PyMOL CGO cylinders between C-alpha atoms (Angstrom):
from pymol import cmd
from pymol.cgo import CYLINDER

trace = [
    CYLINDER, 10.13, -21.11, -4.47, 8.90, -22.49, -1.15, 0.3, 1, 1, 1, 1, 1, 1,
    CYLINDER, 8.90, -22.49, -1.15, 8.77, -19.10, 0.13, 0.3, 1, 1, 1, 1, 1, 1,
    CYLINDER, 8.77, -19.10, 0.13, 6.98, -17.67, -2.68, 0.3, 1, 1, 1, 1, 1, 1,
    CYLINDER, 6.98, -17.67, -2.68, 4.08, -20.33, -2.36, 0.3, 1, 1, 1, 1, 1, 1,
    CYLINDER, 4.08, -20.33, -2.36, 3.89, -19.84, 1.40, 0.3, 1, 1, 1, 1, 1, 1,
    CYLINDER, 3.89, -19.84, 1.40, 3.67, -15.89, 0.84, 0.3, 1, 1, 1, 1, 1, 1,
    CYLINDER, 3.67, -15.89, 0.84, 0.90, -16.46, -2.06, 0.3, 1, 1, 1, 1, 1, 1,
    CYLINDER, 0.90, -16.46, -2.06, -0.88, -19.08, 0.16, 0.3, 1, 1, 1, 1, 1, 1,
    CYLINDER, -0.88, -19.08, 0.16, -1.08, -16.37, 3.10, 0.3, 1, 1, 1, 1, 1, 1,
    CYLINDER, -1.08, -16.37, 3.10, -2.16, -13.74, 0.52, 0.3, 1, 1, 1, 1, 1, 1,
    CYLINDER, -2.16, -13.74, 0.52, -4.96, -15.98, -0.65, 0.3, 1, 1, 1, 1, 1, 1,
    CYLINDER, -4.96, -15.98, -0.65, -6.12, -16.83, 2.74, 0.3, 1, 1, 1, 1, 1, 1,
    CYLINDER, -6.12, -16.83, 2.74, -6.14, -13.08, 3.96, 0.3, 1, 1, 1, 1, 1, 1,
    CYLINDER, -6.14, -13.08, 3.96, -8.20, -12.31, 0.60, 0.3, 1, 1, 1, 1, 1, 1,
    CYLINDER, -8.20, -12.31, 0.60, -10.54, -15.21, 1.34, 0.3, 1, 1, 1, 1, 1, 1,
    CYLINDER, -10.54, -15.21, 1.34, -10.98, -13.95, 5.01, 0.3, 1, 1, 1, 1, 1, 1,
    CYLINDER, -10.98, -13.95, 5.01, -11.51, -10.37, 4.00, 0.3, 1, 1, 1, 1, 1, 1,
    CYLINDER, -11.51, -10.37, 4.00, -14.13, -11.28, 1.55, 0.3, 1, 1, 1, 1, 1, 1,
    CYLINDER, -14.13, -11.28, 1.55, -15.99, -13.69, 4.40, 0.3, 1, 1, 1, 1, 1, 1,
    CYLINDER, -15.99, -13.69, 4.40, -15.79, -10.54, 6.68, 0.3, 1, 1, 1, 1, 1, 1,
    CYLINDER, -15.79, -10.54, 6.68, -16.31, -7.69, 4.20, 0.3, 1, 1, 1, 1, 1, 1,
    CYLINDER, -16.31, -7.69, 4.20, -19.42, -9.24, 2.38, 0.3, 1, 1, 1, 1, 1, 1,
    CYLINDER, -19.42, -9.24, 2.38, -21.96, -9.30, 4.76, 0.3, 1, 1, 1, 1, 1, 1,
    CYLINDER, -21.96, -9.30, 4.76, -21.03, -5.99, 6.08, 0.3, 1, 1, 1, 1, 1, 1,
    CYLINDER, -21.03, -5.99, 6.08, -21.39, -4.26, 2.74, 0.3, 1, 1, 1, 1, 1, 1,
    CYLINDER, -21.39, -4.26, 2.74, -24.44, -6.29, 1.23, 0.3, 1, 1, 1, 1, 1, 1,
    CYLINDER, -24.44, -6.29, 1.23, -27.39, -3.71, 1.01, 0.3, 1, 1, 1, 1, 1, 1,
    CYLINDER, -27.39, -3.71, 1.01, -25.25, -0.72, 2.13, 0.3, 1, 1, 1, 1, 1, 1,
    CYLINDER, -25.25, -0.72, 2.13, -25.31, 1.12, -1.26, 0.3, 1, 1, 1, 1, 1, 1,
    CYLINDER, -25.31, 1.12, -1.26, -29.15, 1.03, -1.49, 0.3, 1, 1, 1, 1, 1, 1,
    CYLINDER, -29.15, 1.03, -1.49, -29.60, 2.48, 2.21, 0.3, 1, 1, 1, 1, 1, 1,
    CYLINDER, -29.60, 2.48, 2.21, -27.04, 5.21, 1.77, 0.3, 1, 1, 1, 1, 1, 1,
    CYLINDER, -27.04, 5.21, 1.77, -28.20, 6.52, -1.70, 0.3, 1, 1, 1, 1, 1, 1,
    CYLINDER, -28.20, 6.52, -1.70, -31.50, 7.82, 0.04, 0.3, 1, 1, 1, 1, 1, 1,
    CYLINDER, -31.50, 7.82, 0.04, -29.41, 9.41, 2.88, 0.3, 1, 1, 1, 1, 1, 1,
    CYLINDER, -29.41, 9.41, 2.88, -29.90, 13.52, 2.67, 0.3, 1, 1, 1, 1, 1, 1,
    CYLINDER, -29.90, 13.52, 2.67, -26.01, 13.78, 2.87, 0.3, 1, 1, 1, 1, 1, 1,
    CYLINDER, -26.01, 13.78, 2.87, -24.99, 11.38, 0.55, 0.3, 1, 1, 1, 1, 1, 1,
    CYLINDER, -24.99, 11.38, 0.55, -23.75, 12.37, -3.03, 0.3, 1, 1, 1, 1, 1, 1,
    CYLINDER, -23.75, 12.37, -3.03, -22.40, 9.86, -5.43, 0.3, 1, 1, 1, 1, 1, 1,
    CYLINDER, -22.40, 9.86, -5.43, -19.36, 10.93, -7.57, 0.3, 1, 1, 1, 1, 1, 1,
    CYLINDER, -19.36, 10.93, -7.57, -18.21, 7.73, -8.45, 0.3, 1, 1, 1, 1, 1, 1,
    CYLINDER, -18.21, 7.73, -8.45, -18.86, 8.58, -12.25, 0.3, 1, 1, 1, 1, 1, 1,
    CYLINDER, -18.86, 8.58, -12.25, -15.90, 10.95, -12.27, 0.3, 1, 1, 1, 1, 1, 1,
    CYLINDER, -15.90, 10.95, -12.27, -13.46, 7.87, -12.15, 0.3, 1, 1, 1, 1, 1, 1,
    CYLINDER, -13.46, 7.87, -12.15, -13.92, 7.63, -15.82, 0.3, 1, 1, 1, 1, 1, 1,
    CYLINDER, -13.92, 7.63, -15.82, -11.86, 10.63, -16.21, 0.3, 1, 1, 1, 1, 1, 1,
    CYLINDER, -11.86, 10.63, -16.21, -8.81, 9.31, -14.49, 0.3, 1, 1, 1, 1, 1, 1,
    CYLINDER, -8.81, 9.31, -14.49, -5.39, 9.32, -16.57, 0.3, 1, 1, 1, 1, 1, 1,
    CYLINDER, -5.39, 9.32, -16.57, -5.05, 5.27, -16.53, 0.3, 1, 1, 1, 1, 1, 1,
    CYLINDER, -5.05, 5.27, -16.53, -1.07, 5.91, -15.90, 0.3, 1, 1, 1, 1, 1, 1,
    CYLINDER, -1.07, 5.91, -15.90, -1.65, 8.60, -13.26, 0.3, 1, 1, 1, 1, 1, 1,
    CYLINDER, -1.65, 8.60, -13.26, -2.48, 8.85, -9.55, 0.3, 1, 1, 1, 1, 1, 1,
    CYLINDER, -2.48, 8.85, -9.55, -5.83, 6.91, -8.57, 0.3, 1, 1, 1, 1, 1, 1,
    CYLINDER, -5.83, 6.91, -8.57, -7.16, 6.63, -5.13, 0.3, 1, 1, 1, 1, 1, 1,
    CYLINDER, -7.16, 6.63, -5.13, -10.54, 5.76, -4.37, 0.3, 1, 1, 1, 1, 1, 1,
    CYLINDER, -10.54, 5.76, -4.37, -12.24, 5.01, -0.82, 0.3, 1, 1, 1, 1, 1, 1,
    CYLINDER, -12.24, 5.01, -0.82, -15.59, 3.66, -0.19, 0.3, 1, 1, 1, 1, 1, 1,
    CYLINDER, -15.59, 3.66, -0.19, -16.63, 2.98, 3.24, 0.3, 1, 1, 1, 1, 1, 1,
    CYLINDER, -16.63, 2.98, 3.24, -20.11, 2.40, 4.21, 0.3, 1, 1, 1, 1, 1, 1,
    CYLINDER, -20.11, 2.40, 4.21, -21.92, 2.19, 7.59, 0.3, 1, 1, 1, 1, 1, 1,
    CYLINDER, -21.92, 2.19, 7.59, -21.43, -1.47, 8.57, 0.3, 1, 1, 1, 1, 1, 1,
    CYLINDER, -21.43, -1.47, 8.57, -17.77, -1.31, 7.85, 0.3, 1, 1, 1, 1, 1, 1,
    CYLINDER, -17.77, -1.31, 7.85, -17.50, 2.03, 9.51, 0.3, 1, 1, 1, 1, 1, 1,
    CYLINDER, -17.50, 2.03, 9.51, -19.06, 0.76, 12.59, 0.3, 1, 1, 1, 1, 1, 1,
    CYLINDER, -19.06, 0.76, 12.59, -16.52, -1.97, 12.75, 0.3, 1, 1, 1, 1, 1, 1,
    CYLINDER, -16.52, -1.97, 12.75, -13.71, 0.16, 12.14, 0.3, 1, 1, 1, 1, 1, 1,
    CYLINDER, -13.71, 0.16, 12.14, -14.95, 2.99, 14.68, 0.3, 1, 1, 1, 1, 1, 1,
    CYLINDER, -14.95, 2.99, 14.68, -15.27, 0.37, 17.78, 0.3, 1, 1, 1, 1, 1, 1,
    CYLINDER, -15.27, 0.37, 17.78, -11.43, 0.44, 18.71, 0.3, 1, 1, 1, 1, 1, 1,
    CYLINDER, -11.43, 0.44, 18.71, -11.74, 4.17, 18.78, 0.3, 1, 1, 1, 1, 1, 1,
    CYLINDER, -11.74, 4.17, 18.78, -13.91, 3.86, 22.10, 0.3, 1, 1, 1, 1, 1, 1,
    CYLINDER, -13.91, 3.86, 22.10, -10.71, 2.68, 23.82, 0.3, 1, 1, 1, 1, 1, 1,
    CYLINDER, -10.71, 2.68, 23.82, -9.04, 6.02, 22.77, 0.3, 1, 1, 1, 1, 1, 1,
    CYLINDER, -9.04, 6.02, 22.77, -11.75, 8.51, 23.01, 0.3, 1, 1, 1, 1, 1, 1,
    CYLINDER, -11.75, 8.51, 23.01, -15.37, 7.78, 23.92, 0.3, 1, 1, 1, 1, 1, 1,
    CYLINDER, -15.37, 7.78, 23.92, -16.58, 11.14, 22.24, 0.3, 1, 1, 1, 1, 1, 1,
    CYLINDER, -16.58, 11.14, 22.24, -14.81, 10.37, 18.94, 0.3, 1, 1, 1, 1, 1, 1,
    CYLINDER, -14.81, 10.37, 18.94, -16.29, 6.72, 18.99, 0.3, 1, 1, 1, 1, 1, 1,
    CYLINDER, -16.29, 6.72, 18.99, -19.75, 8.33, 19.50, 0.3, 1, 1, 1, 1, 1, 1,
    CYLINDER, -19.75, 8.33, 19.50, -19.27, 10.62, 16.44, 0.3, 1, 1, 1, 1, 1, 1,
    CYLINDER, -19.27, 10.62, 16.44, -17.56, 7.88, 14.20, 0.3, 1, 1, 1, 1, 1, 1,
    CYLINDER, -17.56, 7.88, 14.20, -20.42, 5.55, 14.87, 0.3, 1, 1, 1, 1, 1, 1,
    CYLINDER, -20.42, 5.55, 14.87, -22.86, 8.03, 13.48, 0.3, 1, 1, 1, 1, 1, 1,
    CYLINDER, -22.86, 8.03, 13.48, -21.04, 7.94, 10.06, 0.3, 1, 1, 1, 1, 1, 1,
    CYLINDER, -21.04, 7.94, 10.06, -23.01, 6.31, 7.37, 0.3, 1, 1, 1, 1, 1, 1,
    CYLINDER, -23.01, 6.31, 7.37, -20.64, 6.67, 4.18, 0.3, 1, 1, 1, 1, 1, 1,
    CYLINDER, -20.64, 6.67, 4.18, -17.10, 7.72, 3.45, 0.3, 1, 1, 1, 1, 1, 1,
    CYLINDER, -17.10, 7.72, 3.45, -16.25, 8.32, -0.20, 0.3, 1, 1, 1, 1, 1, 1,
    CYLINDER, -16.25, 8.32, -0.20, -13.27, 9.77, -1.82, 0.3, 1, 1, 1, 1, 1, 1,
    CYLINDER, -13.27, 9.77, -1.82, -11.84, 10.01, -5.28, 0.3, 1, 1, 1, 1, 1, 1,
    CYLINDER, -11.84, 10.01, -5.28, -8.30, 11.61, -5.98, 0.3, 1, 1, 1, 1, 1, 1,
    CYLINDER, -8.30, 11.61, -5.98, -7.29, 11.55, -9.46, 0.3, 1, 1, 1, 1, 1, 1,
    CYLINDER, -7.29, 11.55, -9.46, -5.00, 12.65, -12.30, 0.3, 1, 1, 1, 1, 1, 1,
    CYLINDER, -5.00, 12.65, -12.30, -7.13, 13.78, -15.16, 0.3, 1, 1, 1, 1, 1, 1,
    CYLINDER, -7.13, 13.78, -15.16, -6.76, 12.56, -18.65, 0.3, 1, 1, 1, 1, 1, 1,
    CYLINDER, -6.76, 12.56, -18.65, -5.29, 15.15, -21.25, 0.3, 1, 1, 1, 1, 1, 1,
    CYLINDER, -5.29, 15.15, -21.25, -8.11, 17.40, -22.66, 0.3, 1, 1, 1, 1, 1, 1,
    CYLINDER, -8.11, 17.40, -22.66, -10.76, 16.57, -20.01, 0.3, 1, 1, 1, 1, 1, 1,
    CYLINDER, -10.76, 16.57, -20.01, -10.04, 19.04, -17.13, 0.3, 1, 1, 1, 1, 1, 1,
    CYLINDER, -10.04, 19.04, -17.13, -12.62, 21.52, -18.37, 0.3, 1, 1, 1, 1, 1, 1,
    CYLINDER, -12.62, 21.52, -18.37, -15.42, 19.12, -18.92, 0.3, 1, 1, 1, 1, 1, 1,
    CYLINDER, -15.42, 19.12, -18.92, -14.62, 17.87, -15.25, 0.3, 1, 1, 1, 1, 1, 1,
    CYLINDER, -14.62, 17.87, -15.25, -14.83, 21.36, -13.81, 0.3, 1, 1, 1, 1, 1, 1,
    CYLINDER, -14.83, 21.36, -13.81, -18.06, 21.89, -15.41, 0.3, 1, 1, 1, 1, 1, 1,
    CYLINDER, -18.06, 21.89, -15.41, -19.29, 18.51, -13.87, 0.3, 1, 1, 1, 1, 1, 1,
    CYLINDER, -19.29, 18.51, -13.87, -18.00, 19.76, -10.19, 0.3, 1, 1, 1, 1, 1, 1,
    CYLINDER, -18.00, 19.76, -10.19, -19.73, 23.19, -11.03, 0.3, 1, 1, 1, 1, 1, 1,
    CYLINDER, -19.73, 23.19, -11.03, -23.07, 21.49, -11.81, 0.3, 1, 1, 1, 1, 1, 1,
    CYLINDER, -23.07, 21.49, -11.81, -22.72, 19.30, -8.77, 0.3, 1, 1, 1, 1, 1, 1,
    CYLINDER, -22.72, 19.30, -8.77, -21.92, 22.40, -6.72, 0.3, 1, 1, 1, 1, 1, 1,
    CYLINDER, -21.92, 22.40, -6.72, -25.25, 24.32, -8.19, 0.3, 1, 1, 1, 1, 1, 1,
    CYLINDER, -25.25, 24.32, -8.19, -27.34, 21.17, -7.69, 0.3, 1, 1, 1, 1, 1, 1,
    CYLINDER, -27.34, 21.17, -7.69, -26.18, 20.81, -4.12, 0.3, 1, 1, 1, 1, 1, 1,
    CYLINDER, -26.18, 20.81, -4.12, -26.88, 24.62, -3.13, 0.3, 1, 1, 1, 1, 1, 1,
    CYLINDER, -26.88, 24.62, -3.13, -30.46, 24.37, -4.81, 0.3, 1, 1, 1, 1, 1, 1,
    CYLINDER, -30.46, 24.37, -4.81, -31.20, 21.26, -2.69, 0.3, 1, 1, 1, 1, 1, 1,
    CYLINDER, -31.20, 21.26, -2.69, -30.22, 23.26, 0.53, 0.3, 1, 1, 1, 1, 1, 1,
    CYLINDER, -30.22, 23.26, 0.53, -26.53, 22.60, 0.94, 0.3, 1, 1, 1, 1, 1, 1,
    CYLINDER, -26.53, 22.60, 0.94, -24.65, 25.41, 2.19, 0.3, 1, 1, 1, 1, 1, 1,
    CYLINDER, -24.65, 25.41, 2.19, -21.27, 26.58, 0.70, 0.3, 1, 1, 1, 1, 1, 1,
    CYLINDER, -21.27, 26.58, 0.70, -18.90, 26.90, 3.68, 0.3, 1, 1, 1, 1, 1, 1,
    CYLINDER, -18.90, 26.90, 3.68, -15.53, 27.40, 1.58, 0.3, 1, 1, 1, 1, 1, 1,
    CYLINDER, -15.53, 27.40, 1.58, -14.72, 28.63, -1.84, 0.3, 1, 1, 1, 1, 1, 1,
    CYLINDER, -14.72, 28.63, -1.84, -11.23, 29.18, -3.09, 0.3, 1, 1, 1, 1, 1, 1,
    CYLINDER, -11.23, 29.18, -3.09, -10.90, 30.09, -6.73, 0.3, 1, 1, 1, 1, 1, 1,
    CYLINDER, -10.90, 30.09, -6.73, -7.08, 30.71, -7.73, 0.3, 1, 1, 1, 1, 1, 1,
    CYLINDER, -7.08, 30.71, -7.73, -5.90, 30.40, -11.27, 0.3, 1, 1, 1, 1, 1, 1,
    CYLINDER, -5.90, 30.40, -11.27, -6.57, 26.61, -12.13, 0.3, 1, 1, 1, 1, 1, 1,
    CYLINDER, -6.57, 26.61, -12.13, -7.43, 25.78, -8.39, 0.3, 1, 1, 1, 1, 1, 1,
    CYLINDER, -7.43, 25.78, -8.39, -11.08, 25.56, -7.56, 0.3, 1, 1, 1, 1, 1, 1,
    CYLINDER, -11.08, 25.56, -7.56, -12.10, 24.49, -3.97, 0.3, 1, 1, 1, 1, 1, 1,
    CYLINDER, -12.10, 24.49, -3.97, -15.52, 24.06, -2.67, 0.3, 1, 1, 1, 1, 1, 1,
    CYLINDER, -15.52, 24.06, -2.67, -16.74, 22.64, 0.46, 0.3, 1, 1, 1, 1, 1, 1,
    CYLINDER, -16.74, 22.64, 0.46, -20.30, 22.26, 1.04, 0.3, 1, 1, 1, 1, 1, 1,
    CYLINDER, -20.30, 22.26, 1.04, -22.48, 21.13, 4.24, 0.3, 1, 1, 1, 1, 1, 1,
    CYLINDER, -22.48, 21.13, 4.24, -26.04, 19.68, 4.36, 0.3, 1, 1, 1, 1, 1, 1,
    CYLINDER, -26.04, 19.68, 4.36, -27.39, 20.25, 7.69, 0.3, 1, 1, 1, 1, 1, 1,
    CYLINDER, -27.39, 20.25, 7.69, -30.92, 20.45, 9.55, 0.3, 1, 1, 1, 1, 1, 1,
    CYLINDER, -30.92, 20.45, 9.55, -32.36, 20.37, 13.00, 0.3, 1, 1, 1, 1, 1, 1,
    CYLINDER, -32.36, 20.37, 13.00, -28.93, 20.56, 14.59, 0.3, 1, 1, 1, 1, 1, 1,
    CYLINDER, -28.93, 20.56, 14.59, -27.43, 17.71, 12.72, 0.3, 1, 1, 1, 1, 1, 1,
    CYLINDER, -27.43, 17.71, 12.72, -25.09, 17.49, 9.83, 0.3, 1, 1, 1, 1, 1, 1,
    CYLINDER, -25.09, 17.49, 9.83, -26.03, 15.11, 7.33, 0.3, 1, 1, 1, 1, 1, 1,
    CYLINDER, -26.03, 15.11, 7.33, -23.26, 15.46, 4.76, 0.3, 1, 1, 1, 1, 1, 1,
    CYLINDER, -23.26, 15.46, 4.76, -19.97, 17.44, 3.87, 0.3, 1, 1, 1, 1, 1, 1,
    CYLINDER, -19.97, 17.44, 3.87, -18.80, 17.54, 0.12, 0.3, 1, 1, 1, 1, 1, 1,
    CYLINDER, -18.80, 17.54, 0.12, -15.32, 18.62, -0.99, 0.3, 1, 1, 1, 1, 1, 1,
    CYLINDER, -15.32, 18.62, -0.99, -14.88, 19.33, -4.60, 0.3, 1, 1, 1, 1, 1, 1,
    CYLINDER, -14.88, 19.33, -4.60, -11.52, 20.45, -5.91, 0.3, 1, 1, 1, 1, 1, 1,
    CYLINDER, -11.52, 20.45, -5.91, -9.64, 20.90, -9.25, 0.3, 1, 1, 1, 1, 1, 1,
    CYLINDER, -9.64, 20.90, -9.25, -6.02, 21.85, -9.60, 0.3, 1, 1, 1, 1, 1, 1,
    CYLINDER, -6.02, 21.85, -9.60, -4.78, 22.08, -13.08, 0.3, 1, 1, 1, 1, 1, 1,
    CYLINDER, -4.78, 22.08, -13.08, -4.81, 18.26, -14.16, 0.3, 1, 1, 1, 1, 1, 1,
    CYLINDER, -4.81, 18.26, -14.16, -5.78, 16.84, -10.68, 0.3, 1, 1, 1, 1, 1, 1,
    CYLINDER, -5.78, 16.84, -10.68, -9.45, 16.52, -9.05, 0.3, 1, 1, 1, 1, 1, 1,
    CYLINDER, -9.45, 16.52, -9.05, -10.52, 15.25, -5.70, 0.3, 1, 1, 1, 1, 1, 1,
    CYLINDER, -10.52, 15.25, -5.70, -14.27, 14.53, -4.83, 0.3, 1, 1, 1, 1, 1, 1,
    CYLINDER, -14.27, 14.53, -4.83, -15.08, 13.62, -1.05, 0.3, 1, 1, 1, 1, 1, 1,
    CYLINDER, -15.08, 13.62, -1.05, -18.32, 13.02, 0.50, 0.3, 1, 1, 1, 1, 1, 1,
    CYLINDER, -18.32, 13.02, 0.50, -18.87, 12.04, 4.17, 0.3, 1, 1, 1, 1, 1, 1,
    CYLINDER, -18.87, 12.04, 4.17, -22.74, 11.26, 5.06, 0.3, 1, 1, 1, 1, 1, 1,
    CYLINDER, -22.74, 11.26, 5.06, -24.02, 10.51, 8.44, 0.3, 1, 1, 1, 1, 1, 1,
    CYLINDER, -24.02, 10.51, 8.44, -26.09, 12.23, 11.15, 0.3, 1, 1, 1, 1, 1, 1,
    CYLINDER, -26.09, 12.23, 11.15, -23.53, 14.05, 13.24, 0.3, 1, 1, 1, 1, 1, 1,
    CYLINDER, -23.53, 14.05, 13.24, -25.06, 16.20, 15.96, 0.3, 1, 1, 1, 1, 1, 1,
    CYLINDER, -25.06, 16.20, 15.96, -23.51, 19.43, 16.70, 0.3, 1, 1, 1, 1, 1, 1,
    CYLINDER, -23.51, 19.43, 16.70, -22.85, 19.11, 20.35, 0.3, 1, 1, 1, 1, 1, 1,
    CYLINDER, -22.85, 19.11, 20.35, -20.98, 15.84, 19.68, 0.3, 1, 1, 1, 1, 1, 1,
    CYLINDER, -20.98, 15.84, 19.68, -18.89, 17.78, 17.16, 0.3, 1, 1, 1, 1, 1, 1,
    CYLINDER, -18.89, 17.78, 17.16, -18.13, 20.55, 19.54, 0.3, 1, 1, 1, 1, 1, 1,
    CYLINDER, -18.13, 20.55, 19.54, -17.15, 18.15, 22.26, 0.3, 1, 1, 1, 1, 1, 1,
    CYLINDER, -17.15, 18.15, 22.26, -14.58, 16.48, 19.88, 0.3, 1, 1, 1, 1, 1, 1,
    CYLINDER, -14.58, 16.48, 19.88, -13.19, 19.91, 18.59, 0.3, 1, 1, 1, 1, 1, 1,
    CYLINDER, -13.19, 19.91, 18.59, -12.90, 21.09, 22.02, 0.3, 1, 1, 1, 1, 1, 1,
    CYLINDER, -12.90, 21.09, 22.02, -10.44, 18.55, 22.74, 0.3, 1, 1, 1, 1, 1, 1,
    CYLINDER, -10.44, 18.55, 22.74, -8.60, 19.06, 19.64, 0.3, 1, 1, 1, 1, 1, 1,
    CYLINDER, -8.60, 19.06, 19.64, -7.41, 22.32, 17.97, 0.3, 1, 1, 1, 1, 1, 1,
    CYLINDER, -7.41, 22.32, 17.97, -8.07, 21.71, 14.37, 0.3, 1, 1, 1, 1, 1, 1,
    CYLINDER, -8.07, 21.71, 14.37, -8.16, 25.03, 12.49, 0.3, 1, 1, 1, 1, 1, 1,
    CYLINDER, -8.16, 25.03, 12.49, -11.09, 26.14, 10.87, 0.3, 1, 1, 1, 1, 1, 1,
    CYLINDER, -11.09, 26.14, 10.87, -13.55, 23.49, 12.18, 0.3, 1, 1, 1, 1, 1, 1,
    CYLINDER, -13.55, 23.49, 12.18, -14.71, 25.85, 14.85, 0.3, 1, 1, 1, 1, 1, 1,
    CYLINDER, -14.71, 25.85, 14.85, -16.81, 27.63, 12.13, 0.3, 1, 1, 1, 1, 1, 1,
    CYLINDER, -16.81, 27.63, 12.13, -18.84, 24.46, 11.44, 0.3, 1, 1, 1, 1, 1, 1,
    CYLINDER, -18.84, 24.46, 11.44, -20.12, 24.56, 15.16, 0.3, 1, 1, 1, 1, 1, 1,
    CYLINDER, -20.12, 24.56, 15.16, -21.14, 28.13, 14.67, 0.3, 1, 1, 1, 1, 1, 1,
    CYLINDER, -21.14, 28.13, 14.67, -23.23, 27.26, 11.48, 0.3, 1, 1, 1, 1, 1, 1,
    CYLINDER, -23.23, 27.26, 11.48, -27.11, 27.67, 11.80, 0.3, 1, 1, 1, 1, 1, 1,
    CYLINDER, -27.11, 27.67, 11.80, -28.87, 24.65, 10.85, 0.3, 1, 1, 1, 1, 1, 1,
    CYLINDER, -28.87, 24.65, 10.85, -30.78, 24.86, 7.50, 0.3, 1, 1, 1, 1, 1, 1,
    CYLINDER, -30.78, 24.86, 7.50, -34.52, 24.38, 7.41, 0.3, 1, 1, 1, 1, 1, 1,
    CYLINDER, -34.52, 24.38, 7.41, -35.59, 20.99, 6.28, 0.3, 1, 1, 1, 1, 1, 1,
    CYLINDER, -35.59, 20.99, 6.28, -37.48, 21.20, 3.06, 0.3, 1, 1, 1, 1, 1, 1,
]
cmd.load_cgo(trace, "trace")
């Protein structure tokens, strides 16, 4: 009984400390990021989740990303510079409720069409049976503002958006150190005209 009380006390202290640290970091972050050209909000898609299925949601905004990227400088200065330019990382991975897969595929197709109309460049598209994968990039003036990934596979869905102001030369420096298949194409992309 005493061990359980100590464990709950430690958990409560950790929760309070997390709130004290994270609250000032995230206050106002939502309003700022919504105006960024690379930000796409896919949070509404969470309503299609099967309550008993897989559900993963990640929401990291600039102040918290800056704090988390600081230790990267000890590992690799180029990675730290790149990470410090991130404004938002959002991801949603869910199993869909029965009967909503087609509706969600329609929402993702609408998002893709809207992004393309708004100057996003489709860099990957895969369609194979129930599997649909789209990766879109928002760039301009030698800067990548956003990358969005939209995936449906049967009854599973993935939405991810990374927004920031990532310069192509910084990305190339990091990629030259790491051999990550497929990323070399990003460095070769021509920036879209701002419009």
